[in-house]
C-alpha positions in Angstrom: 15.9 -25.6 -11.1 16.9 -26.7 -8.1 18.8 -23.8 -7.5 15.3 -21.9 -7.2 13.9 -24.7 -5.7 16.9 -24.5 -2.5 16.3 -20.8 -2.5 12.2 -20.7 -2.6 12.3 -24.2 -0.4 10.6 -21.9 2.5 8.2 -20.5 1.5 6.7 -23.6 -0.5 6.6 -25.1 2.9 4.3 -22.5 3.5 2.2 -22.5 0.7 2.1 -26.8 1.2 0.8 -26.0 5.2 -0.9 -24.0 4.5 -2.9 -25.2 1.6 -3.1 -29.3 3.8 -4.8 -27.0 6.7 -7.4 -25.9 4.3 -8.3 -28.8 3.3 -8.2 -30.5 6.2 -10.5 -28.4 8.1 -12.2 -28.9 4.9 -13.4 -32.6 5.0 -12.7 -32.9 8.5 -13.5 -30.3 10.9 -13.2 -32.5 13.9 -9.4 -32.8 13.7 -8.5 -29.1 14.0 -9.1 -28.9 17.2 -6.5 -31.5 17.8 -4.0 -28.9 15.7 -4.9 -25.5 16.2 -2.7 -25.4 19.1 0.1 -25.6 17.1 -0.7 -23.6 14.6 -1.2 -20.9 17.0 2.3 -21.3 19.3 3.5 -21.0 15.4 1.7 -18.0 14.6 2.8 -16.9 18.3 6.5 -17.7 18.0 5.9 -15.7 14.4 4.7 -12.7 16.8 7.7 -12.4 18.6 10.0 -13.3 16.0 9.0 -9.2 14.1 10.3 -7.2 16.5 13.7 -8.8 17.0 14.1 -9.0 13.6 13.4 -5.3 12.9 15.4 -3.8 15.4 18.5 -6.3 14.1 17.6 -4.9 10.5 17.9 -1.0 11.3 20.3 -1.1 13.1 22.0 -3.2 10.9 21.8 -0.4 8.4 22.6 2.7 10.3 26.1 0.4 11.1 26.7 0.3 7.7 26.1 3.6 6.8 28.8 5.1 5.1 28.2 8.6 5.2 27.0 9.6 8.3 25.3 11.8 7.0 22.1 10.3 6.1 21.5 9.1 9.5 19.7 12.2 10.5 17.4 11.2 7.4 17.0 7.9 8.0 16.0 8.5 11.3 13.4 11.3 11.1 12.1 8.6 7.7 11.8 5.6 9.7 10.1 7.6 12.9 7.0 9.3 10.5 6.5 5.6 9.0 6.3 4.6 12.4 4.1 7.3 13.8 1.7 6.6 9.7 1.5 3.0 10.8 0.5 3.4 14.3 -2.2 6.4 13.6 -3.5 5.0 10.9 -3.7 1.3 13.6 -5.5 3.4 15.6 -8.1 4.8 13.0 -8.2 1.9 12.2 -9.2 0.7 15.8 -11.4 3.4 16.4 -14.2 3.0 13.9 -14.5 -1.0 14.3 -15.0 -0.1 18.2 -17.6 2.8 16.7 -19.4 0.2 14.3 -18.8 -3.1 15.3 -19.7 -2.2 19.6 -18.1 -4.6 21.9 -21.1 -5.9 24.2 -19.9 -6.3 28.1 -20.3 -10.0 29.4 -24.0 -10.8 31.2 -24.1 -12.9 34.6 -22.7 -13.9 37.3 -19.2 -14.5 38.4 -19.7 -18.3 38.5 -21.4 -18.9 34.8 -17.8 -17.1 33.4 -15.7 -19.3 35.8 -18.1 -22.6 34.3 -17.1 -21.7 30.8 -13.4 -20.2 31.0 -12.8 -23.8 32.5 -13.6 -25.9 30.1 -10.7 -25.0 28.5 -8.7 -27.7 26.2 -5.1 -28.2 27.2 -4.3 -27.1 23.7 -6.1 -23.3 24.4 -4.8 -23.3 28.1 -1.6 -23.2 26.8 -1.6 -21.1 23.9 
C-alpha cells in the first residue's frame, strides 16, 4: 500500500487540490478572487512545461533507437500526428468562430482604458 501511495502521491494531491478548490468556489465564491492568481500561475507553468517535455521525450526516443532504419518511420508518423492535430484544432476553431461570432468592442477608447485599469493585482500579474 505504501508503494502505491508513493507512486500516485502527485496525482492524488492534484485531485485533492481540484476538489478543495471546487468546494471553496461553491461555498465561498468571494475567496476565489484572492486565490485565482495562484491557479493561473500554476496553469501557465504547466503550459510552459509541456513543449519542452514533448521535445525531450521525442529526442530521447530517437537517440535511443537501436536500428536507424526506424528513424524515418518515426519521423513520418510524428509529422502526420502533428499535422492531424493542427488541422483538427484549426477546423474546430473555424467552426467555433462561425457558430459563435466575436463582436467588436463598441465605445470610446476612454471607456476601454477605464475598464482595463480596474483589474486586480492578480489579473495584472497573470
